C-alpha positions as CSV (number, residue, x, y, z in Angstrom):
1,X,295.7,119.0,-49.3
2,X,298.3,121.3,-51.5
3,X,297.5,124.7,-52.3
4,X,298.1,125.9,-55.9
5,X,300.4,128.8,-56.1
6,X,298.9,132.0,-58.0
7,X,299.8,132.7,-61.2
8,X,303.2,134.8,-61.9
9,X,303.3,137.5,-64.3
10,X,307.0,137.8,-64.4
11,X,309.5,137.2,-66.7
12,X,310.4,133.3,-67.5
13,X,312.1,131.4,-64.7
14,X,315.9,131.8,-64.5
15,X,318.5,129.7,-62.5
16,X,317.4,131.6,-59.4
17,X,313.8,131.3,-59.7
18,X,313.3,127.8,-58.2
19,X,315.2,128.5,-55.1
20,X,313.3,131.9,-54.7
21,X,309.9,130.5,-55.2
22,X,310.6,127.6,-52.7
23,X,311.7,130.3,-50.1
24,X,308.6,132.3,-50.9
25,X,306.6,128.7,-50.7
26,X,308.0,128.0,-47.5
27,X,307.7,131.4,-45.9
28,X,303.8,131.5,-46.9
29,X,303.3,127.8,-45.9
30,X,304.4,128.7,-42.2
31,X,302.6,132.2,-42.0
32,X,299.3,131.7,-44.0
33,X,296.2,130.0,-43.2
34,X,296.0,127.8,-45.9
35,X,292.2,127.6,-46.3
36,X,292.0,131.1,-47.1
37,X,293.2,131.1,-50.8
38,X,293.0,134.9,-50.9
39,X,295.0,135.0,-48.1
40,X,297.7,133.0,-49.3
41,X,297.9,134.6,-53.0
42,X,298.2,137.9,-51.4
43,X,301.1,137.0,-48.7
44,X,302.6,135.1,-51.7
45,X,302.4,138.2,-53.9
46,X,303.8,140.3,-50.9
47,X,306.8,137.9,-49.8
48,X,307.5,137.4,-53.2
49,X,308.6,141.2,-54.0
50,X,310.2,141.4,-50.4
51,X,312.4,138.7,-51.4
52,X,313.0,139.9,-54.9
53,X,313.9,143.3,-53.5
54,X,316.3,141.4,-51.2
55,X,317.8,139.3,-53.6
56,X,318.4,142.7,-56.0
57,X,320.1,144.3,-53.4
58,X,322.4,141.3,-52.3
59,X,323.1,140.8,-56.1
60,X,323.9,144.7,-56.1
61,X,326.3,144.6,-53.1
62,X,328.1,141.4,-54.6
63,X,328.5,142.6,-58.2
64,X,328.8,146.2,-57.7
65,X,326.0,149.0,-58.8
66,X,327.3,149.1,-62.4
67,X,327.3,145.4,-63.1
68,X,325.3,144.2,-66.6
69,X,322.5,142.2,-66.5
70,X,324.7,138.8,-67.6
71,X,326.8,139.0,-64.2
72,X,323.9,139.5,-62.4
73,X,322.1,136.7,-63.9
74,X,325.2,134.7,-63.1
75,X,325.3,135.8,-59.4
76,X,321.9,135.5,-58.5
77,X,321.6,131.8,-58.0
78,X,324.7,132.0,-56.0
79,X,323.5,134.7,-53.8
80,X,319.8,133.1,-53.2
């Protein structure tokens, strides 16, 4: 039985979003007891926040700290 993902409140998906969400789903599937929806939801939120921070840091290193949003949006799928 597949678990449904908790609703996300972030901005609409971009090119990098599917890869990010898949990575989070895989990490949660490996670590969480899928019979406990509250644990799955909390682990998903925590893992997604950590993954986004890691991706943002990698994009900043790849683009430089002064890069504009367009360059970062272009770079994120390649980095992810």
